[in-house]
ROMAR-202794 format. One record per residue (C-alpha): residue number from 1; residue in three letters; x, y, z. Coordinates in Angstrom, 3 decimals, padded with zeros to 6 digits. Layout:
BEGIN
zalo|lodo|xx|yy|zz
NUM|ala|X|Y|Z .
...
END
This chain:
BEGIN
zalo|lodo|xx|yy|zz
1|met|038.511|-006.619|-004.797 .
2|pro|036.011|-009.345|-003.865 .
3|thr|033.244|-008.756|-001.366 .
4|asp|032.699|-010.682|001.825 .
5|cys|029.336|-012.406|001.912 .
6|ile|026.843|-013.314|004.644 .
7|ser|023.684|-015.164|003.602 .
8|tyr|020.444|-013.218|004.022 .
9|gln|019.135|-016.030|006.210 .
10|lys|022.082|-015.741|008.610 .
11|ser|022.291|-011.948|008.679 .
12|gly|019.499|-011.593|011.254 .
13|tyr|017.870|-008.727|009.319 .
14|phe|015.153|-010.537|007.370 .
15|ser|011.704|-011.680|008.462 .
16|lys|010.754|-015.335|008.915 .
17|leu|008.720|-015.170|005.691 .
18|ile|011.674|-013.975|003.611 .
19|val|014.031|-016.478|005.245 .
20|asp|011.595|-019.286|004.387 .
21|tyr|011.094|-017.954|000.846 .
22|leu|014.850|-017.854|000.268 .
23|gly|015.067|-021.361|001.706 .
24|glu|012.421|-022.481|-000.836 .
25|lys|010.113|-023.811|001.862 .
26|pro|007.569|-026.101|000.107 .
27|glu|004.589|-024.520|001.897 .
28|leu|005.233|-021.240|000.040 .
29|glu|005.560|-022.664|-003.479 .
30|thr|001.999|-021.797|-004.524 .
31|leu|002.620|-018.123|-003.671 .
32|tyr|005.209|-017.460|-006.371 .
33|asn|005.766|-018.402|-009.987 .
34|arg|009.444|-019.359|-010.192 .
35|phe|012.352|-019.068|-007.787 .
36|pro|015.003|-016.485|-008.754 .
37|ala|017.667|-018.729|-010.300 .
38|ile|019.259|-018.019|-013.677 .
39|glu|018.037|-021.291|-015.193 .
40|asn|014.404|-020.454|-014.307 .
41|phe|014.322|-017.367|-016.526 .
42|asn|014.059|-019.490|-019.662 .
43|lys|010.518|-020.641|-018.776 .
44|gln|009.672|-017.150|-017.476 .
45|ile|010.633|-015.655|-020.839 .
46|glu|008.483|-018.211|-022.682 .
47|glu|005.457|-017.532|-020.490 .
48|lys|005.744|-013.741|-020.583 .
49|asn|006.349|-013.802|-024.313 .
50|phe|003.101|-015.718|-024.841 .
51|asn|001.169|-013.647|-022.288 .
52|phe|002.380|-010.171|-023.266 .
53|asn|003.196|-010.031|-026.972 .
54|gly|-000.017|-011.446|-028.429 .
55|asn|-000.653|-010.773|-032.103 .
56|asp|000.653|-007.220|-032.249 .
57|asn|003.102|-004.805|-030.691 .
58|ile|000.595|-002.080|-029.766 .
59|lys|001.405|-002.302|-026.045 .
60|arg|005.108|-002.005|-026.753 .
61|gln|004.654|000.975|-029.057 .
62|ile|002.495|002.788|-026.469 .
63|leu|005.171|002.130|-023.823 .
64|val|007.934|003.501|-026.064 .
65|asp|005.856|006.571|-027.011 .
66|val|005.181|007.339|-023.341 .
67|leu|008.856|006.928|-022.411 .
68|glu|010.049|009.120|-025.263 .
69|asn|007.576|011.784|-024.198 .
70|gln|008.618|011.542|-020.536 .
71|tyr|012.298|011.872|-021.506 .
72|ser|011.721|014.694|-024.027 .
73|lys|013.064|017.408|-021.695 .
74|phe|016.031|015.381|-020.449 .
75|gly|019.497|014.544|-021.660 .
76|ile|019.665|010.840|-022.320 .
77|ser|022.578|008.437|-022.687 .
78|glu|023.003|006.430|-025.876 .
79|leu|022.485|003.198|-023.915 .
80|thr|019.211|004.397|-022.374 .
81|lys|018.033|005.643|-025.781 .
82|gln|018.901|002.254|-027.267 .
83|asn|017.091|000.413|-024.457 .
84|ile|013.911|002.450|-024.982 .
85|ser|014.006|001.693|-028.688 .
86|leu|014.604|-002.020|-028.030 .
87|leu|011.332|-002.175|-026.087 .
88|lys|009.519|-002.187|-029.442 .
89|glu|010.952|-005.616|-030.182 .
90|ser|009.238|-008.836|-029.099 .
91|lys|012.545|-010.296|-027.889 .
92|thr|013.082|-007.488|-025.379 .
93|phe|012.037|-007.902|-021.733 .
94|thr|012.357|-005.778|-018.632 .
95|ile|013.621|-006.241|-015.104 .
96|thr|011.905|-003.786|-012.767 .
97|thr|012.455|-002.213|-009.402 .
98|gly|010.283|000.462|-007.834 .
99|his|010.882|003.097|-005.224 .
100|gln|009.337|006.174|-003.687 .
101|leu|010.500|009.650|-004.682 .
102|asn|012.664|010.061|-001.586 .
103|leu|014.446|013.378|-001.309 .
104|phe|017.988|013.051|-002.746 .
105|thr|017.378|009.262|-003.056 .
106|gly|016.615|008.868|000.683 .
107|pro|018.206|005.773|002.261 .
108|leu|021.295|004.188|000.727 .
109|tyr|019.469|001.058|-000.405 .
110|phe|017.909|003.045|-003.269 .
111|leu|021.264|002.613|-005.024 .
112|tyr|021.298|-001.125|-004.286 .
113|lys|017.869|-001.578|-005.866 .
114|ile|018.956|000.111|-009.086 .
115|val|022.328|-001.673|-009.207 .
116|ser|020.625|-005.049|-008.619 .
117|thr|018.329|-004.345|-011.565 .
118|ile|021.120|-003.238|-013.912 .
119|asn|023.347|-006.162|-012.983 .
120|leu|020.604|-008.764|-013.368 .
121|cys|019.999|-007.504|-016.913 .
122|lys|023.701|-007.959|-017.654 .
123|glu|023.713|-011.459|-016.190 .
124|leu|020.612|-012.462|-018.156 .
125|lys|022.098|-011.138|-021.397 .
126|ser|025.187|-013.303|-020.910 .
127|his|023.019|-016.408|-020.355 .
128|tyr|020.324|-015.636|-022.948 .
129|pro|022.133|-013.610|-025.657 .
130|glu|019.280|-013.950|-028.164 .
131|tyr|017.101|-011.684|-025.966 .
132|asn|017.436|-008.103|-024.738 .
133|phe|016.950|-007.077|-021.113 .
134|val|016.164|-003.520|-020.037 .
135|pro|016.488|-002.247|-016.433 .
136|ile|013.430|-000.253|-015.333 .
137|tyr|013.086|002.065|-012.355 .
138|trp|009.367|002.543|-011.684 .
139|met|008.935|005.882|-009.913 .
140|ala|006.183|005.778|-007.296 .
141|thr|004.891|009.187|-008.367 .
142|glu|001.298|008.547|-007.254 .
143|asp|002.099|007.800|-003.611 .
144|his|000.708|010.384|-001.236 .
145|asp|002.639|009.664|001.974 .
146|phe|004.941|012.683|001.887 .
147|glu|006.195|012.123|005.449 .
148|glu|007.946|008.941|004.325 .
149|ile|009.995|010.677|001.637 .
150|asn|010.595|014.275|002.764 .
151|his|013.903|013.693|004.556 .
152|phe|017.258|011.948|004.551 .
153|asn|020.079|011.405|007.030 .
154|phe|023.543|012.799|006.426 .
155|lys|026.318|012.146|008.952 .
156|asn|023.905|011.602|011.856 .
157|lys|021.826|014.682|011.007 .
158|lys|018.288|014.546|009.637 .
159|phe|017.513|016.991|006.824 .
160|arg|013.769|017.476|006.388 .
161|trp|011.782|019.292|003.717 .
162|asn|009.040|021.054|005.650 .
163|lys|006.084|021.417|003.335 .
164|glu|002.375|020.725|003.240 .
165|ser|001.483|018.026|000.762 .
166|lys|-001.730|016.441|-000.456 .
167|gly|-002.226|014.329|-003.518 .
168|pro|000.331|012.441|-005.631 .
169|val|003.875|013.368|-004.552 .
170|gly|005.185|013.288|-008.120 .
171|arg|003.167|016.416|-008.898 .
172|leu|004.528|018.260|-005.860 .
173|leu|006.289|021.530|-006.777 .
174|thr|009.946|021.839|-005.715 .
175|glu|010.264|025.618|-005.950 .
176|asp|010.612|026.069|-002.178 .
177|leu|013.677|023.798|-001.765 .
178|thr|016.143|026.706|-002.064 .
179|thr|016.298|027.281|001.699 .
180|phe|016.694|023.551|002.330 .
181|phe|019.590|023.461|-000.143 .
182|asp|021.287|026.462|001.486 .
183|val|021.364|024.576|004.792 .
184|phe|022.439|021.227|003.326 .
185|lys|025.252|022.544|001.144 .
186|thr|027.040|024.075|004.139 .
187|glu|027.403|020.557|005.562 .
188|leu|029.026|019.199|002.406 .
189|gly|032.231|021.203|002.505 .
190|ser|034.184|022.357|-000.539 .
191|ser|035.948|019.283|-001.962 .
192|asn|035.502|018.324|-005.635 .
193|asn|033.043|015.603|-004.635 .
194|ala|031.141|018.068|-002.435 .
195|glu|030.862|020.501|-005.338 .
196|tyr|029.483|017.727|-007.548 .
197|leu|026.861|016.828|-004.942 .
198|lys|025.833|020.491|-004.642 .
199|lys|025.475|020.724|-008.410 .
200|leu|023.552|017.447|-008.545 .
201|phe|021.057|018.574|-005.885 .
202|ser|020.664|022.032|-007.398 .
203|glu|020.130|020.811|-010.954 .
204|ser|017.755|018.064|-009.813 .
205|tyr|015.487|020.019|-007.481 .
206|leu|015.940|023.715|-008.228 .
207|lys|015.868|023.448|-012.023 .
208|his|012.905|021.078|-012.318 .
209|ser|009.370|022.052|-011.459 .
210|asn|008.064|018.973|-009.640 .
211|leu|009.287|015.995|-007.662 .
212|ala|008.762|013.477|-010.484 .
213|glu|010.940|015.459|-012.909 .
214|ala|013.548|016.120|-010.203 .
215|thr|013.788|012.430|-009.314 .
216|arg|014.012|011.413|-012.981 .
217|phe|016.889|013.841|-013.511 .
218|leu|018.680|012.641|-010.370 .
219|ala|018.373|008.909|-011.147 .
220|asn|019.308|009.547|-014.783 .
221|glu|022.437|011.436|-013.747 .
222|leu|023.518|008.634|-011.425 .
223|phe|022.639|005.647|-013.616 .
224|gly|021.929|006.823|-017.169 .
225|glu|025.283|005.603|-018.446 .
226|tyr|024.262|002.058|-017.461 .
227|gly|021.129|002.190|-019.607 .
228|leu|018.572|002.631|-016.810 .
229|val|015.088|003.466|-018.084 .
230|ile|012.916|005.470|-015.693 .
231|leu|009.144|005.111|-015.962 .
232|asp|006.370|007.247|-014.475 .
233|gly|003.146|005.233|-014.293 .
234|asp|001.073|008.416|-013.844 .
235|ser|000.101|008.390|-017.520 .
236|ala|-003.291|008.396|-019.233 .
237|ala|-001.944|006.391|-022.191 .
238|leu|-000.568|003.642|-019.948 .
239|lys|-003.642|003.534|-017.732 .
240|lys|-005.847|003.218|-020.808 .
241|gln|-004.442|-000.319|-021.146 .
242|phe|-005.388|-001.015|-017.530 .
243|thr|-009.045|000.035|-017.823 .
244|pro|-010.494|-003.522|-017.940 .
245|tyr|-008.848|-004.249|-014.590 .
246|ile|-010.007|-000.937|-013.108 .
247|lys|-013.590|-001.739|-014.125 .
248|asp|-013.369|-005.243|-012.690 .
249|glu|-012.123|-003.776|-009.415 .
250|leu|-014.985|-001.306|-009.246 .
251|leu|-017.695|-003.801|-010.169 .
252|his|-016.567|-007.093|-008.654 .
253|gln|-013.739|-006.414|-006.148 .
254|asp|-011.983|-009.616|-007.254 .
255|ser|-008.574|-008.503|-005.986 .
256|asn|-009.871|-008.435|-002.414 .
257|lys|-011.137|-012.009|-002.665 .
258|lys|-008.005|-013.397|-004.297 .
259|val|-005.524|-011.672|-001.993 .
260|leu|-007.433|-012.919|001.042 .
261|glu|-007.080|-016.452|-000.365 .
262|ser|-003.296|-016.020|-000.393 .
263|ile|-003.230|-014.421|003.039 .
264|ala|-004.986|-017.509|004.415 .
265|lys|-001.919|-019.513|003.346 .
266|leu|000.340|-017.145|005.302 .
267|lys|-001.244|-017.730|008.709 .
268|asp|002.163|-018.530|010.255 .
269|tyr|003.629|-015.167|009.208 .
270|ser|003.096|-011.465|009.784 .
271|ile|000.937|-010.019|007.020 .
272|gln|002.555|-007.100|005.192 .
273|val|-000.566|-005.486|003.694 .
274|asn|-004.299|-006.136|003.792 .
275|pro|-006.560|-005.519|000.783 .
276|arg|-009.364|-002.984|000.721 .
277|glu|-012.788|-003.745|-000.713 .
278|ile|-011.783|-001.488|-003.621 .
279|asn|-008.032|-001.099|-004.114 .
280|leu|-008.151|002.135|-006.069 .
281|phe|-007.646|005.809|-005.310 .
282|tyr|-009.184|008.770|-007.068 .
283|ile|-006.506|011.363|-007.895 .
284|glu|-006.224|014.971|-008.932 .
285|asp|-003.297|017.388|-008.494 .
286|his|-003.900|017.892|-004.776 .
287|leu|-006.018|014.870|-004.000 .
288|arg|-005.514|011.130|-003.638 .
289|glu|-008.301|009.455|-001.692 .
290|arg|-009.805|005.960|-001.563 .
291|ile|-012.822|005.038|-003.647 .
292|ile|-015.580|003.521|-001.504 .
293|his|-018.725|001.715|-002.681 .
294|glu|-021.779|002.418|-000.539 .
295|ser|-025.425|001.663|-001.363 .
296|gly|-024.848|001.583|-005.114 .
297|thr|-022.851|004.827|-005.120 .
298|tyr|-019.106|005.273|-005.551 .
299|lys|-017.737|007.883|-003.158 .
300|val|-014.309|009.479|-002.849 .
301|asn|-013.301|009.260|000.806 .
302|asn|-013.088|012.532|002.803 .
303|thr|-014.696|014.523|-000.048 .
304|thr|-018.169|015.223|-001.433 .
305|ile|-017.277|013.651|-004.791 .
306|glu|-019.482|010.727|-005.767 .
307|phe|-020.536|008.810|-008.888 .
308|ser|-023.223|006.427|-010.007 .
309|glu|-022.041|003.145|-011.516 .
310|thr|-022.601|004.445|-015.059 .
311|glu|-020.791|007.714|-014.316 .
312|ile|-017.709|006.097|-012.821 .
313|leu|-017.405|003.543|-015.632 .
314|asn|-017.653|006.358|-018.167 .
315|leu|-014.926|008.216|-016.268 .
316|val|-012.662|005.162|-016.485 .
317|asp|-013.031|005.300|-020.284 .
318|thr|-012.593|009.058|-020.673 .
319|asn|-010.096|009.815|-017.881 .
320|pro|-008.282|006.661|-016.726 .
321|glu|-005.519|008.857|-015.267 .
322|lys|-007.914|009.781|-012.448 .
323|phe|-007.682|006.240|-011.065 .
324|ser|-004.621|005.257|-009.080 .
325|pro|-003.957|001.644|-008.013 .
326|asn|-002.966|001.109|-004.391 .
327|val|-000.244|-001.220|-003.111 .
328|ile|-002.345|-004.277|-004.024 .
329|leu|-003.175|-003.303|-007.615 .
330|arg|-000.032|-001.347|-008.550 .
331|pro|001.981|-004.559|-009.184 .
332|leu|-000.768|-005.797|-011.525 .
333|tyr|-000.754|-002.461|-013.382 .
334|gln|003.028|-002.709|-013.747 .
335|glu|002.921|-006.238|-015.157 .
336|val|000.082|-005.436|-017.570 .
337|ile|001.962|-002.587|-019.266 .
338|leu|005.535|-003.963|-019.127 .
339|pro|007.137|-007.031|-020.777 .
340|asn|008.533|-007.754|-017.345 .
341|leu|010.255|-010.911|-016.097 .
342|ala|011.223|-010.089|-012.508 .
343|tyr|010.565|-007.597|-009.749 .
344|ile|013.441|-006.632|-007.447 .
345|gly|012.575|-005.268|-004.008 .
346|gly|013.411|-005.266|-000.331 .
347|gly|012.174|-007.886|002.112 .
348|gly|009.015|-005.938|002.925 .
349|glu|008.108|-005.551|-000.752 .
350|ile|008.691|-009.203|-001.576 .
351|ala|006.515|-010.090|001.438 .
352|tyr|003.489|-008.266|000.019 .
353|trp|004.117|-009.534|-003.516 .
354|leu|003.799|-013.052|-002.065 .
355|glu|000.167|-012.180|-001.280 .
356|leu|-000.663|-011.426|-004.912 .
357|lys|-000.182|-014.502|-007.097 .
358|ala|-003.791|-015.737|-006.861 .
359|met|-004.946|-012.311|-008.081 .
360|phe|-002.522|-012.466|-011.031 .
361|asp|-003.674|-015.984|-011.886 .
362|phe|-007.306|-014.865|-011.820 .
363|his|-006.550|-012.046|-014.281 .
364|lys|-004.338|-014.343|-016.427 .
365|val|-001.307|-012.046|-016.099 .
366|thr|002.137|-013.621|-015.749 .
367|phe|003.435|-013.341|-012.188 .
368|pro|007.056|-012.085|-012.181 .
369|ile|010.008|-013.785|-010.545 .
370|leu|010.542|-012.135|-007.149 .
371|leu|014.120|-011.256|-006.235 .
372|val|015.297|-009.792|-002.932 .
373|arg|017.513|-006.827|-003.826 .
374|asn|021.182|-006.737|-002.941 .
375|ser|022.050|-005.564|000.548 .
376|ala|025.480|-004.298|001.507 .
377|val|027.608|-002.672|004.163 .
378|leu|030.105|-000.111|002.870 .
379|ile|033.425|-000.032|004.705 .
380|asn|036.352|002.298|004.138 .
381|glu|040.047|001.438|004.361 .
382|lys|040.470|002.831|007.872 .
383|gln|037.529|000.804|009.196 .
384|glu|038.770|-002.354|007.455 .
385|thr|042.211|-001.909|009.052 .
386|lys|040.551|-001.522|012.437 .
387|arg|038.429|-004.631|011.867 .
388|asn|041.492|-006.712|011.053 .
389|lys|043.428|-005.347|014.000 .
390|leu|040.555|-006.194|016.342 .
391|asn|040.351|-009.669|014.765 .
392|ile|036.596|-009.432|014.360 .
393|ser|034.784|-011.331|011.615 .
394|trp|031.863|-010.051|009.557 .
395|glu|029.659|-012.779|011.010 .
396|glu|030.407|-011.313|014.450 .
397|leu|029.730|-007.732|013.329 .
398|phe|026.258|-008.804|012.175 .
399|leu|025.402|-010.055|015.681 .
400|lys|023.162|-008.010|017.955 .
401|gln|025.401|-005.756|020.014 .
402|gln|024.930|-007.455|023.383 .
403|thr|025.513|-010.864|021.796 .
404|leu|028.646|-009.501|020.124 .
405|ile|029.984|-008.173|023.444 .
406|asp|029.302|-011.479|025.222 .
407|thr|030.860|-013.494|022.386 .
408|lys|034.057|-011.432|022.264 .
409|thr|034.347|-011.376|026.079 .
410|lys|034.310|-015.173|026.159 .
411|gln|036.955|-015.235|023.423 .
412|phe|039.220|-012.817|025.286 .
413|ser|038.855|-014.530|028.657 .
414|glu|041.384|-017.100|029.797 .
415|ile|038.614|-018.621|031.924 .
416|asn|035.845|-020.815|030.562 .
417|ile|032.763|-018.675|031.263 .
418|asp|030.363|-021.196|029.770 .
419|phe|028.912|-023.337|032.597 .
420|ser|026.901|-025.579|030.233 .
421|glu|028.970|-028.606|031.216 .
422|gln|028.407|-027.965|034.941 .
423|lys|024.680|-027.447|034.396 .
424|ala|024.420|-030.692|032.434 .
425|tyr|026.262|-032.555|035.208 .
426|leu|023.975|-031.030|037.834 .
427|lys|020.872|-032.062|035.890 .
428|lys|022.124|-035.653|035.768 .
429|gln|022.560|-035.659|039.535 .
430|phe|019.020|-034.421|040.028 .
431|glu|017.663|-037.011|037.592 .
432|ala|019.104|-039.654|039.919 .
433|leu|017.524|-037.916|042.907 .
434|gln|014.192|-037.873|041.042 .
435|gln|014.347|-041.643|040.724 .
436|ile|014.815|-041.890|044.514 .
437|ala|011.944|-039.425|045.009 .
438|leu|009.602|-041.607|042.949 .
439|lys|010.160|-044.413|045.482 .
440|thr|009.266|-042.212|048.451 .
441|asp|006.491|-039.606|048.536 .
442|lys|005.344|-036.705|046.328 .
443|ser|006.485|-034.018|048.782 .
444|phe|010.085|-035.216|048.428 .
445|ala|009.786|-035.040|044.627 .
446|gly|008.630|-031.426|044.929 .
447|ala|011.565|-030.570|047.156 .
448|val|013.993|-032.118|044.603 .
449|asn|012.482|-030.039|041.775 .
450|ala|012.737|-026.865|043.830 .
451|gln|016.353|-027.573|044.751 .
452|glu|017.258|-028.295|041.111 .
453|lys|015.860|-024.944|039.973 .
454|lys|017.689|-023.175|042.779 .
455|gln|021.027|-024.822|041.928 .
456|ile|020.699|-024.149|038.182 .
457|lys|019.749|-020.539|038.925 .
458|gly|022.775|-020.236|041.160 .
459|leu|025.088|-021.449|038.402 .
460|glu|023.499|-019.021|035.922 .
461|asn|024.047|-016.144|038.354 .
462|leu|027.674|-017.149|038.824 .
463|glu|028.062|-017.271|035.039 .
464|lys|026.614|-013.747|034.702 .
465|arg|028.857|-012.373|037.475 .
466|leu|031.924|-013.924|035.920 .
467|leu|030.989|-012.570|032.483 .
468|lys|030.481|-009.101|033.966 .
469|ala|033.893|-009.211|035.654 .
470|glu|035.574|-010.315|032.424 .
471|lys|033.855|-007.515|030.490 .
472|lys|035.342|-005.049|032.932 .
473|ala|038.785|-006.584|032.470 .
474|his|038.564|-006.180|028.683 .
475|thr|036.735|-002.820|028.581 .
476|ser|039.162|-001.056|026.246 .
477|gln|039.060|-003.732|023.541 .
478|leu|035.282|-004.146|023.777 .
479|glu|034.732|-000.398|023.463 .
480|arg|036.724|-000.309|020.220 .
481|ile|034.660|-003.197|018.853 .
482|val|031.393|-001.488|019.789 .
483|gln|032.589|001.771|018.224 .
484|leu|033.330|000.001|014.935 .
485|gln|029.982|-001.782|014.941 .
486|asn|028.197|001.507|015.618 .
487|glu|029.942|003.093|012.642 .
488|leu|028.889|000.271|010.326 .
489|phe|025.471|-000.409|011.899 .
490|pro|024.216|003.023|013.063 .
491|asn|021.712|002.834|015.919 .
492|glu|022.142|-000.963|015.803 .
493|ser|020.394|-000.984|012.436 .
494|leu|021.463|-001.457|008.840 .
495|gln|023.620|001.279|007.351 .
496|glu|021.580|001.089|004.138 .
497|arg|018.393|002.061|005.976 .
498|lys|019.893|004.981|007.911 .
499|ser|022.444|006.711|005.676 .
500|asn|022.197|008.690|002.441 .
501|phe|024.547|007.959|-000.460 .
502|ser|025.991|011.494|-000.298 .
503|ala|027.980|010.751|002.887 .
504|phe|029.860|007.982|001.044 .
505|tyr|030.095|009.871|-002.244 .
506|leu|031.991|012.649|-000.454 .
507|asp|034.885|010.246|000.116 .
508|ala|034.565|007.785|-002.762 .
509|gly|033.205|009.952|-005.571 .
510|asn|032.273|008.094|-008.780 .
511|leu|034.032|005.022|-007.422 .
512|leu|030.994|004.436|-005.162 .
513|ile|028.633|003.472|-007.980 .
514|thr|031.250|001.808|-010.190 .
515|lys|032.310|-000.361|-007.232 .
516|leu|028.696|-001.358|-006.519 .
517|ile|028.114|-002.184|-010.190 .
518|lys|031.247|-004.308|-010.180 .
519|glu|030.689|-006.185|-006.939 .
520|leu|026.975|-006.670|-006.246 .
521|lys|025.689|-009.981|-007.592 .
522|pro|021.875|-009.985|-007.653 .
523|leu|021.427|-013.769|-007.639 .
524|ser|024.042|-014.458|-004.949 .
525|gly|021.520|-014.496|-002.081 .
526|cys|023.986|-012.873|000.271 .
527|phe|024.608|-009.689|002.190 .
528|ser|027.711|-008.068|000.714 .
529|thr|030.431|-006.064|002.412 .
530|val|031.966|-003.639|-000.064 .
531|lys|035.275|-001.857|000.512 .
532|ile|035.284|001.685|-000.852 .
END
C-alpha cells in the first residue's frame, strides 16, 4: 500500500537551515559537496574512489579485520557476512548512519535511520550495478551523556535505567538491568509479539556484558537479515589510521579555525554546535574528559592528568584508543576509515555537518553527501478509518493544533468567519480619509489613524468572538479531531521522537520493519505516513 507524503519543507518540523538546504538555496552551496540526488552519486563515487583507495587496500583490510573481530561473538546473517567481505574490494562503498546507544533503541526514528541507510544502498545498487554498497550503523559507543540514552517511552510511560555512569557509554556494564526488565515486561502483556519483545530485551541486555555488545546484538537481530553492518569506532586499530589528524588537532587546532570559517557563512541560522580549541577527549573505562592546552601543557579536564607535548604525541602513537573525537572531529574520523559516500541523519545532525566542509577540505578528505533521514507517522487501521470519517487530510494533521482547530471550525461553519474582505474594504475607506486629512491639518491625520486602528481591532474582535461561538457549536467533531491528532502527534510533537518501536511491534510484529523497508524512500524528500 503506498504511503502518503508531505514534503519536509511543508511539514513544519524542520529548521530554517534544513528547509533551505533541501531547497538547494545557493548561499549554502559551499557548505556541502553534492546534493543528495541519485545522479550525483556517480561523481561522489569517483572522488571517494580516488581519495580513499590509493595504491593499496590496507585501510580496507584493517576495517574488515576489526569488523570480523567485533562480530566474533555474534550470530551473523549471510548477507551481513557477505557485506563485510565485500569491503575488501575497491568497488565497494558504504552508506552510513550513526546513533547513540539508546536503551532498547530509544525513540522510534532509530528504525527510520537504519531503514533509510539500507534502502539507499538498494537504490544505489540498482542505478550503479557495477559497484557494491554496504549499509553501516556507526554506534556512538564513546559518547558519555548517559542521561540522553538511559530511557524510552512506552505507551505514555517513561522507563528509565537508574545508574551512575562516567566515561564512554559503550563500556557501561548492563548487569543491573534485571530489575528494569522485570518492571518493563509486565507492561508488555503475553501475546506472541510481547513474548518476542521480552526475549529480545533479555537476550540483548541480560546476556551481554556491556552496552556496546547489547546494542550490537539488538540492531543485528532487527536488521541483520538486510545486511546491516554495525561498527564500533572505539578501536585501537581504527584509530591508528586517524593518528595524523589527532596530532594535527593537538598541535595546530586547525579544526577550530576551519569550522569557524563555515559558521561565519551561517550567520542567518541557529548554530548547532561550536568547536572547542581542541576537539578531542581523553578516555579510559570510567573517564571521558576534554583535553585542554594551557601554557605548553596538555591537561585532561577535571582531573590531575597532564602531559608535555612530547608525552602526548608519544601516547597518540602507542595508545591511540585513549583519544576520542568529539562531535566536530568524529565525522572526520568516520570518513577517514570508511569508503563512505553519504551520511544519513536527522535535521540536527545534518545542521552540524554543514559546519564541517571547510575542515574536510583542509584535510583533503572527501566530504560525504548529506541526506536527511526518512521521517514517518505510523497509523493503524482504526486510526485511518477515523481519519477518513472525519474527512481530515494529512496536511491538516501536520498543522499546529490551534491552527488545525481554527481551520476545521471555518470549514464546518455555514458562516464566513474570515473578515479579510471587510478589513480590506475598511482600509480603502480610511485611505480616502487620509487623502482628505493631508489637505487639512496634522491633528486630523492622527485622529484618522487612531480611528482606523480602532475599527480594524473591532473587526478582529468580532472575528474572534464568532470563531469562538462556532467552535462551541462544533465541539464534538473538533474533540474527535484533536484526539486523533494527539494519538498521532503525542504532546503536539512527532511520534518518532516520543515513542519506542516496541509499542508498534506489539500490534504489527515483524510487519513493522518489513513495511518500513518496503515503503520508505530515502531520496523522496518527504515525510511519509505508513499504514501498519
